[in-house]
TILUMNU-132032 format. One line per field, with one value per residue: residue number from 1; residue in three letters; x negated, y negated, z negated of N, C-alpha, C, CB in turn. Coordinates in Angstrom, 3 decimals. Glycine has a CB too. Layout:
BEGIN
nr: (NUM	...)
rest: (ALA	...)
nxx: (X	...)
nyy: (Y	...)
nzz: (Z	...)
caxx: (X	...)
cayy: (Y	...)
cazz: (Z	...)
cxx: (X	...)
cyy: (Y	...)
czz: (Z	...)
cbxx: (X	...)
cbyy: (Y	...)
cbzz: (Z	...)
REM end
This chain:
BEGIN
nr: (1	2	3	4	5	6	7	8	9	10	11	12	13	14	15	16	17	18	19	20	21	22	23	24	25	26	27	28	29	30	31	32	33	34	35	36	37	38	39	40	41	42	43	44	45	46	47	48	49	50	51	52	53	54	55	56	57	58	59	60	61	62	63	64	65	66	67	68	69	70	71	72	73	74	75	76	77	78	79	80	81	82	83	84	85	86	87	88	89	90	91	92	93	94	95	96	97	98	99	100	101	102	103	104	105	106	107	108	109	110	111	112	113	114	115	116	117	118	119	120	121	122	123	124	125	126	127	128	129	130	131	132	133	134	135	136	137	138	139	140	141	142	143	144	145	146	147	148	149	150	151	152	153	154	155	156	157	158	159	160	161	162	163	164	165	166	167	168	169	170	171	172	173	174	175	176	177	178	179	180	181	182	183)
rest: (UNK	UNK	UNK	UNK	UNK	UNK	UNK	UNK	UNK	UNK	UNK	UNK	UNK	UNK	UNK	UNK	UNK	UNK	UNK	UNK	UNK	UNK	UNK	UNK	UNK	UNK	UNK	UNK	UNK	UNK	UNK	UNK	UNK	UNK	UNK	UNK	UNK	UNK	UNK	UNK	UNK	UNK	UNK	UNK	UNK	UNK	UNK	UNK	UNK	UNK	UNK	UNK	UNK	UNK	UNK	UNK	UNK	UNK	UNK	UNK	UNK	UNK	UNK	UNK	UNK	UNK	UNK	UNK	UNK	UNK	UNK	UNK	UNK	UNK	UNK	UNK	UNK	UNK	UNK	UNK	UNK	UNK	UNK	UNK	UNK	UNK	UNK	UNK	UNK	UNK	UNK	UNK	UNK	UNK	UNK	UNK	UNK	UNK	UNK	UNK	UNK	UNK	UNK	UNK	UNK	UNK	UNK	UNK	UNK	UNK	UNK	UNK	UNK	UNK	UNK	UNK	UNK	UNK	UNK	UNK	UNK	UNK	UNK	UNK	UNK	UNK	UNK	UNK	UNK	UNK	UNK	UNK	UNK	UNK	UNK	UNK	UNK	UNK	UNK	UNK	UNK	UNK	UNK	UNK	UNK	UNK	UNK	UNK	UNK	UNK	UNK	UNK	UNK	UNK	UNK	UNK	UNK	UNK	UNK	UNK	UNK	UNK	UNK	UNK	UNK	UNK	UNK	UNK	UNK	UNK	UNK	UNK	UNK	UNK	UNK	UNK	UNK	UNK	UNK	UNK	UNK	UNK	UNK)
nxx: (-9.213	-10.517	-12.684	-14.062	-14.858	-16.522	-18.501	-19.480	-20.460	-22.471	-24.102	-25.030	-26.395	-28.299	-29.707	-30.788	-32.398	-34.122	-35.274	-37.994	-39.418	-38.459	-39.535	-42.327	-42.591	-41.761	-43.857	-46.045	-45.332	-45.370	-48.073	-49.325	-49.018	-48.251	-45.750	-42.135	-40.353	-37.995	-35.679	-33.069	-29.963	-27.221	-24.525	-21.806	-18.950	-16.285	-13.358	-14.701	-15.756	-18.181	-21.192	-23.993	-26.730	-29.089	-32.483	-35.700	-38.445	-40.012	-41.473	-43.763	-44.373	-43.192	-44.295	-44.526	-45.341	-48.021	-47.105	-44.454	-44.111	-44.343	-42.192	-39.972	-40.179	-39.467	-37.008	-36.714	-36.680	-34.099	-33.022	-32.488	-30.026	-28.166	-27.288	-25.628	-23.581	-22.625	-21.644	-19.505	-19.597	-20.520	-20.330	-21.338	-21.437	-20.806	-20.124	-22.972	-24.113	-23.681	-25.023	-23.447	-24.403	-25.244	-22.769	-21.608	-23.532	-23.337	-20.782	-18.706	-16.486	-13.904	-10.503	-10.676	-12.622	-11.626	-11.159	-13.658	-14.112	-12.372	-13.205	-15.625	-19.082	-21.817	-24.585	-25.696	-24.926	-23.540	-24.514	-26.697	-28.374	-28.801	-29.857	-31.267	-30.422	-28.415	-25.880	-23.527	-23.814	-24.045	-21.480	-19.979	-20.856	-19.920	-17.133	-16.881	-17.495	-15.284	-13.224	-13.836	-14.160	-14.765	-15.032	-16.953	-18.461	-19.465	-21.036	-22.908	-24.203	-25.375	-27.167	-28.813	-29.881	-31.365	-33.269	-34.531	-35.692	-37.719	-39.211	-39.310	-37.950	-38.480	-39.414	-37.240	-35.200	-36.114	-35.924	-33.123	-32.266	-33.279	-31.840	-29.192	-29.339	-29.611	-27.149)
nyy: (17.057	15.384	14.565	16.950	17.446	15.223	15.951	18.333	17.392	15.541	17.257	19.000	17.171	16.340	18.761	19.106	16.786	17.091	19.578	20.064	19.044	20.666	23.105	22.574	21.882	24.274	25.956	24.649	24.879	27.648	28.196	26.932	28.546	31.074	32.075	32.334	30.146	28.875	27.682	28.824	28.351	28.693	26.561	24.338	23.876	22.365	22.275	23.542	25.896	28.400	28.278	29.052	27.020	25.647	24.766	23.360	24.986	23.484	23.856	25.799	28.233	26.640	24.156	21.240	21.488	20.395	19.770	19.788	17.542	15.454	16.116	15.821	13.099	11.920	12.978	15.058	17.691	18.489	18.653	21.085	21.686	21.093	23.433	24.354	22.534	23.201	25.747	25.037	24.717	22.363	18.779	16.117	13.692	12.949	13.721	14.604	17.968	20.160	22.385	24.995	24.833	22.150	20.862	21.599	20.546	17.811	17.433	17.384	18.899	18.345	17.073	14.423	14.301	15.544	14.557	14.487	17.101	17.582	17.276	18.317	18.739	16.532	16.156	13.668	10.592	7.933	8.298	9.948	8.335	6.074	7.305	8.893	7.853	7.574	9.967	8.574	6.417	7.831	8.987	6.633	5.758	7.880	7.537	4.994	5.601	7.260	5.381	3.697	5.219	5.872	6.166	4.361	3.754	6.332	6.716	4.621	5.502	7.853	6.797	5.254	7.349	8.653	6.674	6.747	9.282	8.657	6.460	6.892	7.417	5.603	3.188	2.476	2.181	-0.079	-1.965	-1.911	-2.852	-5.480	-6.438	-6.241	-8.093	-10.428	-10.845)
nzz: (-37.570	-35.712	-37.252	-37.532	-34.905	-34.552	-36.432	-35.233	-32.764	-33.596	-35.110	-33.139	-31.485	-33.349	-33.756	-31.199	-30.922	-33.096	-32.621	-31.608	-33.821	-35.899	-35.094	-35.251	-37.975	-39.168	-38.384	-39.667	-42.409	-42.669	-42.038	-44.162	-46.480	-45.761	-46.439	-46.758	-44.606	-45.042	-47.528	-49.466	-51.132	-53.380	-53.115	-53.960	-52.046	-50.181	-52.105	-54.119	-53.140	-52.857	-50.901	-48.790	-48.706	-46.408	-46.283	-45.532	-47.028	-49.724	-51.959	-53.966	-56.302	-58.340	-57.774	-55.787	-52.410	-50.170	-47.560	-48.239	-49.891	-48.063	-46.348	-48.079	-48.716	-46.335	-45.930	-44.229	-44.863	-45.012	-42.475	-41.318	-42.212	-40.318	-39.253	-41.310	-40.993	-38.421	-39.021	-40.570	-43.285	-44.298	-43.847	-41.656	-43.026	-46.379	-49.872	-51.936	-51.779	-54.461	-56.999	-58.952	-61.525	-61.605	-61.493	-63.926	-65.705	-65.143	-65.908	-64.079	-63.562	-64.175	-64.000	-63.232	-61.265	-59.026	-56.402	-55.250	-54.585	-52.577	-50.042	-47.559	-48.525	-47.608	-45.285	-45.325	-47.030	-49.045	-51.691	-51.193	-49.641	-51.238	-53.429	-56.432	-58.763	-61.751	-62.850	-63.141	-61.359	-58.962	-58.824	-58.641	-56.107	-54.508	-54.868	-53.736	-51.106	-50.444	-50.588	-48.478	-46.222	-42.826	-39.252	-38.324	-40.678	-41.225	-38.923	-39.272	-41.619	-40.694	-38.812	-40.531	-42.030	-40.062	-39.572	-42.040	-41.805	-40.037	-41.148	-43.901	-47.218	-49.385	-48.161	-46.485	-48.363	-49.719	-47.652	-47.273	-49.750	-49.721	-47.536	-48.515	-50.626	-49.206	-48.164)
caxx: (-9.730	-11.474	-13.910	-14.796	-15.489	-17.613	-19.549	-20.069	-21.225	-23.689	-24.976	-25.686	-27.365	-29.376	-30.529	-31.546	-33.418	-35.088	-35.781	-39.463	-39.849	-38.142	-40.539	-43.631	-42.514	-41.728	-45.220	-46.886	-44.986	-45.869	-49.535	-49.804	-49.139	-47.808	-44.517	-40.907	-40.245	-36.717	-35.180	-31.612	-29.408	-25.762	-23.973	-20.349	-18.424	-14.916	-12.570	-15.696	-16.081	-19.628	-21.786	-25.453	-27.305	-30.402	-33.437	-37.084	-39.047	-40.951	-42.157	-44.340	-44.727	-42.691	-45.051	-44.247	-46.474	-48.476	-46.130	-43.181	-44.072	-44.067	-40.829	-39.023	-40.272	-38.791	-35.698	-36.706	-36.441	-32.670	-32.560	-32.022	-28.622	-27.289	-26.674	-24.507	-22.490	-22.063	-20.885	-18.315	-19.806	-20.818	-20.029	-22.506	-21.392	-19.944	-20.851	-24.115	-23.746	-24.220	-24.950	-22.498	-25.089	-25.175	-21.391	-21.447	-24.441	-22.792	-19.399	-17.871	-15.517	-12.626	-9.515	-11.142	-13.520	-11.004	-11.309	-14.976	-14.069	-11.337	-13.880	-16.891	-20.274	-22.475	-26.040	-25.989	-23.827	-24.031	-25.304	-27.963	-29.211	-29.161	-30.014	-32.258	-29.806	-27.692	-24.633	-22.507	-24.016	-23.700	-20.015	-19.533	-21.114	-18.970	-15.810	-16.983	-17.397	-13.890	-12.409	-14.195	-14.481	-14.345	-15.983	-18.045	-19.317	-20.182	-22.054	-23.955	-24.955	-26.200	-28.265	-29.730	-30.577	-32.360	-34.341	-35.254	-36.528	-38.871	-40.021	-39.375	-36.899	-38.877	-39.481	-35.891	-34.442	-36.565	-35.294	-31.681	-32.102	-33.499	-30.703	-28.019	-29.540	-29.466	-25.737)
cayy: (17.610	14.437	14.561	18.182	17.222	14.304	16.757	19.255	16.610	15.013	18.375	19.460	16.132	16.432	19.943	18.846	15.771	17.598	20.921	20.136	18.786	21.882	24.098	22.195	21.987	25.702	26.460	24.068	25.496	29.024	28.184	26.456	29.605	32.346	32.532	31.971	28.756	28.315	27.791	28.923	28.248	28.593	25.250	24.308	23.099	21.882	23.042	24.267	27.208	28.539	28.540	29.062	25.850	25.881	23.660	23.793	25.222	22.414	24.189	27.124	28.406	25.480	22.964	20.729	21.716	19.189	19.470	19.548	16.141	14.642	16.426	15.207	11.645	11.514	13.620	15.992	19.043	18.779	18.677	22.428	21.751	20.997	24.758	24.384	21.755	24.021	26.834	24.483	24.624	20.973	17.733	15.246	12.670	13.304	13.770	15.516	19.324	20.468	23.752	25.146	24.329	20.683	20.462	21.760	19.596	16.462	17.460	16.997	19.966	17.916	16.537	13.101	14.432	16.386	13.957	14.858	18.481	17.684	17.121	19.057	17.949	16.041	16.054	12.307	9.871	6.795	8.771	10.486	7.235	5.220	8.280	8.718	7.128	8.381	10.608	7.523	5.681	8.757	9.085	5.343	5.746	8.817	6.874	3.905	6.227	7.692	4.184	3.011	6.215	5.544	6.600	3.386	3.968	7.595	6.468	3.803	6.340	8.756	5.988	4.954	8.599	8.867	5.710	7.311	10.371	8.076	5.567	7.348	6.945	4.417	1.991	2.116	1.691	-1.460	-2.774	-2.007	-3.722	-6.856	-6.801	-6.454	-9.327	-11.576	-10.958)
cazz: (-36.332	-35.130	-38.057	-37.234	-33.602	-34.867	-37.063	-34.254	-31.783	-34.207	-35.492	-31.905	-31.114	-34.331	-33.466	-29.966	-31.194	-34.068	-32.277	-31.641	-35.192	-36.653	-34.711	-35.801	-39.435	-39.497	-38.233	-40.717	-43.697	-42.644	-42.073	-45.460	-47.478	-45.177	-47.074	-46.066	-44.162	-45.482	-48.892	-49.489	-52.479	-53.399	-53.475	-53.964	-50.942	-50.300	-53.078	-54.922	-52.566	-52.714	-49.594	-48.814	-48.045	-45.819	-46.294	-45.416	-48.336	-50.053	-53.199	-54.166	-57.724	-59.091	-57.404	-54.448	-51.507	-49.461	-46.499	-48.925	-50.354	-46.877	-45.896	-49.012	-48.584	-45.097	-45.872	-43.103	-45.367	-44.906	-41.085	-40.993	-42.625	-39.147	-39.118	-42.254	-40.385	-37.342	-39.650	-41.210	-44.727	-44.626	-42.884	-41.467	-44.071	-47.500	-51.144	-52.020	-52.184	-55.782	-57.501	-60.056	-62.715	-61.546	-61.800	-65.379	-66.364	-64.956	-66.401	-62.949	-63.319	-64.734	-63.052	-62.791	-60.117	-57.993	-55.067	-54.748	-54.085	-51.540	-48.749	-47.516	-48.827	-46.405	-45.182	-45.767	-47.664	-49.828	-52.832	-50.700	-49.158	-52.375	-54.503	-57.474	-59.874	-62.735	-62.415	-63.086	-60.103	-57.870	-58.773	-58.120	-54.666	-53.897	-54.841	-52.760	-49.786	-50.224	-50.385	-47.238	-45.194	-41.460	-38.227	-38.285	-41.838	-41.009	-37.901	-39.883	-42.557	-39.886	-38.260	-41.634	-42.361	-39.015	-39.830	-43.186	-41.290	-39.348	-41.979	-45.288	-48.122	-50.167	-47.319	-46.020	-49.526	-49.945	-46.594	-47.554	-50.916	-49.249	-46.680	-49.385	-51.376	-48.305	-47.759)
cxx: (-10.789	-12.781	-14.732	-15.509	-16.692	-18.786	-20.247	-20.947	-22.544	-24.626	-25.716	-26.734	-28.567	-30.293	-31.365	-32.693	-34.524	-35.671	-37.310	-40.013	-39.621	-39.167	-41.898	-43.646	-42.507	-43.128	-46.129	-46.608	-45.539	-47.396	-50.081	-49.967	-48.604	-46.568	-43.323	-40.861	-39.019	-36.435	-33.671	-31.144	-27.893	-25.367	-22.457	-19.861	-17.029	-14.125	-13.451	-15.930	-17.590	-20.041	-23.300	-25.970	-28.704	-31.231	-34.800	-37.628	-40.116	-41.752	-42.735	-44.803	-44.392	-43.452	-44.677	-45.509	-46.870	-47.480	-44.762	-43.035	-43.724	-42.629	-39.783	-39.009	-39.545	-37.388	-35.595	-36.473	-34.979	-32.164	-32.015	-30.545	-27.650	-26.605	-25.515	-23.304	-21.833	-21.220	-19.591	-18.431	-19.975	-20.332	-21.313	-22.582	-20.403	-20.733	-21.977	-23.628	-24.440	-24.164	-23.879	-23.110	-25.074	-23.797	-21.152	-22.289	-23.895	-21.391	-18.423	-16.867	-14.159	-11.741	-9.956	-11.956	-12.923	-11.208	-12.632	-14.959	-13.011	-11.914	-15.150	-18.054	-20.973	-23.989	-26.473	-24.731	-24.406	-24.925	-26.653	-28.911	-29.698	-29.421	-31.087	-31.731	-29.115	-26.452	-23.529	-22.598	-23.653	-22.186	-19.422	-19.692	-20.192	-17.582	-15.789	-16.855	-15.949	-12.992	-12.629	-14.480	-13.903	-15.394	-17.193	-18.995	-20.113	-21.316	-23.218	-24.819	-25.846	-27.391	-29.284	-30.526	-31.659	-33.544	-35.180	-36.179	-37.791	-39.797	-40.149	-38.332	-37.272	-38.821	-38.076	-35.044	-34.840	-35.909	-33.809	-31.418	-32.265	-32.325	-29.464	-28.130	-29.362	-28.015	-24.949)
cyy: (16.698	14.437	15.829	18.063	16.295	15.092	17.658	18.520	16.134	16.118	18.902	18.456	16.206	17.613	19.742	17.870	16.333	18.959	20.983	19.953	20.028	22.967	23.817	22.348	23.452	26.300	25.941	24.684	26.914	29.071	27.755	27.594	30.971	32.928	32.038	30.474	28.087	28.582	27.882	28.878	28.171	27.210	25.343	23.369	22.575	22.834	23.939	25.695	27.307	28.796	28.510	27.879	26.217	24.607	24.233	23.970	24.161	22.712	25.595	27.192	27.157	24.178	22.542	20.923	20.400	18.797	19.153	18.118	15.221	14.853	15.750	13.690	11.108	12.118	14.658	17.430	19.460	18.881	20.044	22.612	21.479	22.341	24.930	23.627	22.577	25.161	26.342	24.387	23.180	20.055	16.929	14.234	13.101	13.295	14.796	16.905	19.699	21.962	23.799	24.604	22.797	20.194	20.525	20.719	18.171	16.305	16.973	18.096	19.636	17.322	15.188	13.176	15.261	15.860	14.381	16.227	18.673	17.552	17.962	18.165	17.553	16.101	14.681	11.700	8.722	7.248	9.339	9.352	6.359	6.064	7.950	7.955	8.108	9.025	9.564	6.747	6.573	8.873	7.780	5.310	6.717	8.175	5.747	4.457	6.625	6.496	3.555	3.947	5.804	6.103	5.673	3.578	5.260	7.414	5.667	4.639	7.336	8.004	5.666	6.205	8.910	7.918	6.181	8.433	9.835	7.330	5.998	6.682	5.656	3.139	1.545	1.608	0.269	-2.378	-2.977	-2.929	-5.179	-7.321	-7.100	-7.749	-10.562	-11.787	-11.869)
czz: (-35.707	-35.923	-37.800	-35.888	-33.769	-35.453	-36.058	-33.245	-32.395	-34.685	-34.265	-31.430	-32.056	-34.064	-32.206	-30.218	-32.082	-33.723	-32.269	-33.067	-36.050	-36.353	-35.329	-37.323	-39.868	-39.435	-39.351	-42.085	-43.754	-42.763	-43.434	-46.464	-47.027	-45.865	-46.269	-45.764	-44.770	-46.950	-48.779	-50.937	-52.373	-53.891	-53.417	-52.855	-51.237	-51.187	-53.940	-54.428	-52.386	-51.264	-49.759	-48.021	-47.547	-45.897	-45.947	-46.835	-48.572	-51.323	-53.145	-55.606	-58.544	-58.811	-55.985	-53.606	-50.832	-48.383	-47.114	-49.397	-49.193	-46.393	-46.780	-48.873	-47.363	-44.980	-44.772	-43.566	-45.214	-43.462	-40.683	-41.400	-41.473	-38.904	-40.097	-41.700	-39.276	-37.892	-40.297	-42.723	-45.185	-43.513	-42.670	-42.611	-45.145	-48.788	-51.106	-52.439	-53.494	-56.073	-58.596	-61.348	-62.767	-61.965	-63.304	-66.118	-66.297	-65.532	-65.323	-62.600	-63.924	-63.639	-62.459	-61.493	-58.981	-56.587	-54.433	-54.094	-53.008	-50.130	-48.741	-47.931	-47.532	-46.460	-45.685	-46.370	-48.461	-50.978	-52.380	-50.292	-50.307	-53.612	-55.506	-58.670	-60.814	-62.113	-62.264	-61.770	-58.917	-57.718	-58.239	-56.603	-53.928	-53.794	-53.816	-51.343	-49.490	-49.909	-49.014	-46.072	-43.838	-40.502	-38.215	-39.462	-41.674	-40.002	-38.485	-40.830	-41.818	-39.306	-39.352	-42.012	-41.331	-39.202	-41.025	-42.720	-40.618	-40.314	-43.439	-46.171	-48.835	-49.340	-46.891	-47.185	-49.877	-48.912	-46.876	-48.737	-50.519	-48.396	-47.514	-50.160	-50.505	-47.868	-48.663)
cbxx: (-8.591	-10.872	-13.569	-13.840	-14.472	-17.140	-18.964	-18.967	-20.397	-23.333	-24.156	-24.644	-26.713	-28.803	-29.642	-30.617	-32.785	-34.448	-35.248	-40.064	-39.097	-36.718	-40.669	-43.978	-41.255	-40.786	-45.786	-46.674	-43.447	-45.423	-50.070	-48.848	-48.425	-48.936	-44.430	-39.696	-40.181	-35.595	-35.634	-31.121	-29.979	-25.133	-24.504	-19.807	-18.408	-14.249	-11.522	-15.257	-15.344	-20.130	-21.307	-26.015	-27.357	-30.274	-33.463	-37.946	-39.653	-40.202	-41.208	-45.522	-46.225	-42.754	-46.576	-43.809	-46.120	-49.868	-46.012	-43.042	-45.435	-45.063	-40.602	-39.366	-41.710	-39.629	-34.634	-38.022	-36.852	-31.896	-33.694	-32.908	-28.372	-28.090	-27.720	-24.926	-23.021	-23.179	-21.743	-17.125	-21.021	-22.326	-18.844	-22.437	-20.998	-19.300	-19.893	-25.182	-24.109	-23.460	-26.347	-22.091	-26.535	-25.506	-20.376	-21.850	-25.836	-22.769	-19.265	-18.742	-16.030	-12.847	-8.156	-11.985	-14.821	-9.534	-11.231	-15.993	-13.806	-10.273	-14.211	-17.137	-21.239	-22.057	-26.522	-26.514	-22.980	-22.858	-24.521	-27.717	-28.440	-28.049	-30.300	-33.449	-28.799	-27.289	-24.200	-22.659	-25.488	-24.314	-19.435	-20.324	-22.579	-18.895	-15.448	-18.324	-18.323	-13.351	-12.707	-15.387	-13.943	-14.166	-15.313	-17.488	-18.478	-19.211	-21.442	-23.334	-23.995	-25.366	-27.719	-28.951	-29.578	-31.730	-33.754	-34.263	-35.733	-38.397	-39.442	-40.748	-36.583	-40.287	-40.358	-35.200	-34.661	-38.128	-35.481	-31.090	-33.112	-34.816	-30.401	-27.852	-30.917	-30.349	-25.086)
cbyy: (17.842	13.013	14.441	19.400	16.622	13.197	17.598	20.021	15.396	14.111	19.513	19.691	14.710	16.537	21.185	18.289	14.538	17.674	21.345	19.067	17.570	22.381	24.151	20.744	21.269	26.458	26.058	22.563	25.507	29.723	27.259	25.414	29.188	33.355	32.039	32.376	28.684	28.875	26.572	30.227	27.007	29.698	24.118	23.857	23.930	21.744	23.888	24.302	27.430	29.666	27.494	30.390	24.616	26.359	22.922	22.763	26.663	21.104	24.057	27.409	28.732	25.777	23.221	19.212	22.793	19.412	20.667	20.477	15.723	14.984	17.944	15.595	11.232	11.923	12.587	15.900	19.136	17.718	18.286	23.482	20.759	20.560	25.859	23.787	20.396	24.581	27.530	25.313	25.437	20.779	16.815	14.511	11.282	14.673	14.095	14.981	20.336	19.699	24.237	26.632	24.839	20.179	21.366	23.198	19.652	16.117	16.588	16.674	21.284	16.889	16.377	12.452	15.051	16.518	12.413	14.836	19.442	16.616	15.625	19.625	18.738	14.648	16.286	11.437	10.807	5.983	9.836	11.433	6.387	4.191	9.591	8.022	6.076	7.519	11.706	6.562	5.187	10.154	9.408	4.184	6.100	10.133	6.317	3.144	7.462	8.443	3.168	2.153	7.603	3.985	6.633	1.959	4.012	8.688	5.721	2.616	7.088	9.393	4.677	4.417	9.766	8.670	4.287	7.839	11.228	7.129	4.198	7.091	8.007	4.600	2.258	3.331	2.606	-1.563	-2.105	-0.612	-3.355	-6.952	-5.674	-5.288	-9.336	-11.388	-9.599)
cbzz: (-35.351	-35.093	-39.560	-37.230	-32.588	-35.858	-38.187	-33.520	-31.284	-35.368	-36.158	-30.795	-31.164	-35.727	-33.310	-28.871	-31.858	-35.402	-30.908	-30.709	-35.784	-36.316	-33.208	-35.410	-39.964	-38.542	-36.863	-40.781	-43.913	-41.355	-40.995	-46.016	-48.716	-45.242	-48.543	-46.897	-42.630	-44.646	-49.796	-48.784	-53.235	-54.297	-52.522	-55.354	-49.683	-48.906	-52.360	-56.374	-51.202	-53.600	-48.520	-48.246	-49.014	-44.355	-47.685	-44.589	-48.431	-50.217	-54.381	-53.168	-57.864	-60.565	-57.514	-54.488	-50.437	-48.838	-45.505	-50.101	-50.982	-45.750	-45.887	-50.450	-48.525	-43.887	-45.680	-42.331	-46.830	-45.627	-40.152	-41.695	-43.743	-37.887	-39.346	-43.606	-39.819	-36.460	-40.696	-40.859	-45.133	-44.861	-43.376	-40.092	-43.484	-47.282	-52.289	-53.025	-51.078	-56.855	-58.046	-60.230	-62.747	-60.129	-61.055	-65.824	-65.716	-63.488	-67.672	-61.734	-63.885	-65.863	-63.749	-63.890	-60.559	-58.257	-55.152	-55.871	-55.231	-51.759	-48.464	-46.109	-49.746	-46.149	-43.713	-44.593	-48.573	-50.373	-53.615	-49.508	-48.146	-52.658	-53.930	-56.925	-59.353	-63.944	-63.421	-64.284	-59.981	-58.125	-60.181	-58.773	-54.386	-54.719	-56.241	-52.924	-49.703	-51.468	-51.464	-47.475	-45.602	-41.267	-36.831	-38.287	-43.130	-40.520	-36.699	-40.640	-43.491	-38.752	-37.630	-42.863	-42.444	-37.621	-40.097	-44.257	-40.299	-38.246	-41.931	-45.850	-49.142	-50.723	-46.074	-45.349	-50.739	-49.863	-45.214	-47.834	-52.015	-48.441	-45.679	-50.360	-51.999	-47.078	-47.739)
REM end
């Protein structure tokens, strides 16, 4: 119950903070090619229940758009997922939401990975922040999150994600790497 309240509070704060950005991005995407602003896709949630995920559309004809490249670099294409959190499909923090095809490709449909499906997927998480690695590393990061899950860790991951939205994934990952090496 407390985690759901946490999710609702932070999703509402996120929508308030990002409302002007969401409006501007929606307009820019529409003006770029006059097509749909949003991308939807079926993903697997808690207990592998399918749900529709919302993102800003970043591609057209299998090519990343100009605005899409910028959105992806800052992780802003996922801010619209606050609506998924409000609906209860996702949490603010948790494992990355995957498609059924991803689950099969990664071979994450075995008993070994049951823990991953016992919680809702998250907008952010260790695997999302330190992403771009192999399935093995992603699974390691998911397990690390489960072992250390706490309000403080969730709050820290949300703050880091917000910093990524401002400065970009590459720059923040470099900062985090330097910080970890100095510890």
